[in-house]
Structure formats: structure tokens, C-alpha cells
N, C-alpha and C positions, 0 to 999 in steps of 0.2 A: 572473525569478530566484527561486530558493528561498531565502528568508531566515529562515523560521520553520517548523521541522519538528516533527511530532508522532509519537511512537512508542509503541506499545502494549507493555506489559510484563506478563508473567505470572510472578510470583516463584516459583511452584512450592510444594512442601510445606515447603521451608526456604529461607532467604535464600541459602544456598550453592548451591541448585539453579539459580539464575539464571546462565545463560551469556551473557557479553558477547562471545564469540568467534564466535557464529553468530546467524543469524536477524535480526529487525528491528533490534535494538540495534546489532549490528555494522554493518549497512548504514547506519543513521542516523549513526553516528560516522564512518564512512568518507566519507559524502557531505559532512558538515559539517567534516571535518578538512582539514588542509593538502593542497591538490591536488584536493580533491573538487569536484564541480560546485556544491555549496552551501557552499563553504569560508567559514567565519566565521558561518554561520547559527546561530541559537539552536535547541537541541533541547529539547523538553519530553517527558519520559518519564512516562507515566501508568500506574500500577499499579492494576488493578481487582480488587475483591473483592465477590463477589455474596452469599455466605452471610450476612455480617454485616448487609447491607441487609435481607435477608429476615427475619432475626431481629428487627431493630429494628422492622419493620412488624408482626410477630406479637406482639412484646412491647414496645409503645411506652413502657412505664414502666420498662423494663430488667429485669434479673434475672440469675441465675447463668449461663444459657446465653449471654446477650448479653455478659456480662463476660468469659467464657472466650474467646469468639470474638473479641471486641475486643482482648484481650491477645495472642491468636495473630496477628491481623492486624498489630498494632503491632510485634511482634517480626519478622515477615516483612518488613514495610515498612522497618524500620530496617536490617536486614541487606542487603536489596536496594538500598536507598538508598546504603549505603556502597560496595557493589560497583559500582554505576552511576557514582558520582562518581569513584571511582578510575579506572575505564576512560575516562571523559570527560577527566580530568586528563592521562592518558597520551596521549590523542589531541589534546589542546589544543582541546577543544570546550566551548563555553558550554552547560552543561546545567542544566535545572530538573527536579526530581523532584516529582511530585504523586501523591496517592492518591485514588482514587475508590471509593465504595461503591455498588454497584448492578450491573446487567447490563453487562458489558464492551462489548457491541456498541452499546448505547444511549449509554453514556458517550462512546465514541470517535466515534460518529456526530455527536454534538452538538459535542464539542471540535474535531473536524476542520473544522468550518465556518469557523473563524477561524485556520486554519493554511495555509501554502502547499502542504504535502505531508504526507500521513499515511502512516506505514509500519507495516504489520501483518503477522502471520504467516498463512500459508495455513490455512484451516479444518482443525481437528483434530477429527474426529468423536468422539474419546475424551475431549475436554476437558470438564471439569465446567462451565466458565463461558465464555460468549462464543464459542460455536461458530460463530456467523454474523457475527463481527466484519468480515471483508473484505466480505461482501455488503452489510451495513448501511452501511458506510463508503462503498463505491463508489456505492450508490444514494441515500444520504441526505445526504452532506456537501456535494455540489456542488463539491467540490475534488478534485484528483488524489489517487489512492491507489496506493501501491506495495505489492504483495503479495509477500512473500518465501516461496519454497517451504519447506514444513515440514522442519525439521531440516537445512537446507542451510547451507553456509559459502561464500557467493559470493566468488569470487576477483576478480570485477569486476562492475560494474553499469552498463550503458549504453554499453559499448564497441562492441558489435554489436547493433543493434536490429532487431526485426521489427515492422512496423506492419501490423496487421490492418485492412484498409480495405474497407468496403462502401458508402461514400458516405452513410452515415446521419449524423444529427445527433450521435449518441453517439460515432461514430468521429471526426467532425470535432472535437468537444470534447476527446477524448482526445489527438489529435495536437497541438492548440493548447497544451494544458496540459503536454505532454511536450517542448515546444520546448527547454527548457534541456538535456535529455538529447540530443535530436536534433542540436542545434547542435555538440555536442562529440564525437559518436560517430565512430568510425573508418569505420563502414559502416551504412547504413540499407537494409534490404530491405522492400519494400512488397508484401504479399500481397493481391492484389485478388480479392475474392470476388464473388458475384453482387450487384450493386447494384440499387437500386430504379429503376424507370423514371421518365421525366420526369413532371411533374404533368399532370393531365388537361387543363389549358388550354394546354399547350406543344406547338406543332407544329414548332418549330425551336429546340432548346436551345442556349444559349451553352456555351462550352467549360468542362469541369470536369476539370482535370488535376492529380491529387494529386502526381504525380512532379515536374511543373514547379514546383509550389508548394514541395515539400520541398527541391528543389535550390537554392532561394533561402536555405535555412537550414542544410542539412546538407552535410558535406564530400563525401560520395559516396552515391549513391542508385541502386538498381536495382529492377526489378519482377519479381515472381513472380505466378503466377495459379493459381487453383483453381476448378474448375467444380462443386464439391460444393454441395449444398443446405444450408440452415441446420442441419439435424439432424446433419450430419457436419462442421460448421465447426470445432468445438472440436478434434477429432482432427487435422484438416488444419492448423490453426494450430500445434499442438504438433509435428507432423511437420516443418513448415517451419522452426520454431525450431531443432529438432535438426539439420536438414540444413544450415542456414546458420550453425550454432554461435552463435546469438544468445543474449545474456545478459539481454535485456529484451524483453518483448512489450508493445507499446502498442496498446490496444484499448478500445473503448467497452463500456459495461455498461448493461443495461436489464432491467427486471422485467416480469412479467405478473401481472395480478390473478387471484386464485384464483376 
């Protein structure tokens, strides 16, 4: 169960720029509100500010630049705090608001390790701060991460789910951590890609049936298949999600060393 949610907040250039009707905040409040799969959960909203941290490192004794940026951050945080608390009150959600100074990705990666679910926005290459928040969270928290498409207003999350399955450890971890979503979904589609072969010592493998496993948890499950290689997997997953009208993709994440 999801009882402790974390959501990343970018206040923008003014506190009134913060929209609670779209993106991660809207999703977090919907999940934790009445009727959501995490109904009654605590939500911690973390606002991150990078510039002030950099100035404090450059000018450890303080100074005019630090004072000006500190005042700007305090004003943004106060305005955003008010907006967030009003939205949480309307949704009947227990909300805590915190402010972090530093790289948004690093802050969220560390905080996410002690939460049941971290909710962040899709990477925005135009963003000044925290452009790799989803990537850092997915690879560094060890916990499930829900990435909300940039600028979207989700009408639902987890009603129709696409599971991207290749038999890997990462895919298995994602499926297990998404069980609260899978258990309440109207439909679960499993897109089976090219899996890895049995280990070198195995001459007769035991059964590995993801469909049979999911049918013990989900209401309805069916299978799709794709024969594309890894380089085309991303496009195939998105195409399958569109074709099945899925509103949530469950998939593993992994990184490669440079």
C-alpha cells in the first residue's frame, strides 16, 4: 500500500505560477484523496531551489546576492505553500510542505528513499533546475517513481495499465512495486518484449509466466507482443500504450556507465 507519498514542486517565477490542477501535484492529491488508491496517505511536497544553494557555496559568509536570492526564495515558498495547502484542504489530504536548497534531482533522489511513492514531472529540457529529476529518482531511490507527462492534466491514473515486460530484474521490481495500481485497474495489458535467455547452467527452465502471476492480482489481464529490439523498444511501448488507451505504463529502468 502507498501510505507515504512524495511530490516534487517547482514554484516557478512567482508563487501564483504554481498550478495544482495539473502535473505531479494534481496526481498526488488525487491518489491520496477520497477514492484514490492511496486514500488517507500523507503527502510531502518538496519545493527545490538550486540558485540559493550555489550562492551560499560561493559566498559562505553571506552578502547582498545571497540576501536577495534568499528573500526571493522565501517569498516564492510562502506563496506556493499557501496554494498547496489550500488545494490539499479542498481534497481532504494530509499535506506537509518542505523547502530544499540544492539540486532538485539530488534532493528528490535522497528524500524518495524513505517514501512509498515519488511523483515527479517528465524532464523539461528548458528547466533551469532539476532537468534529470525523473532519471535520478528512478535509478537512485530504490522505490517506485511515477512520472507525469509534462503539461498534462490526467483524467485518470491506473485505470488501464500497460506493463512493459522483458523478464528482467528491473521489470520484475517495477511490477511488484506497482501492485497497488495493478490490483485496482480495470484492465492490464502486458507487452512482452524480447526476454533474456535462461542462465548458462540451465538445460530445462521452470515456468516463468507473468500473465499467470498478474492474474492472481489484477481483475483482467491480456497479452501483447512485440518483436522489436532494444533500440526500438521505447517507441513500441508508447505505440502500445496509445493503442490500448492506457493511462499508466509500468516498466523498469536501468542505466549504463559512460
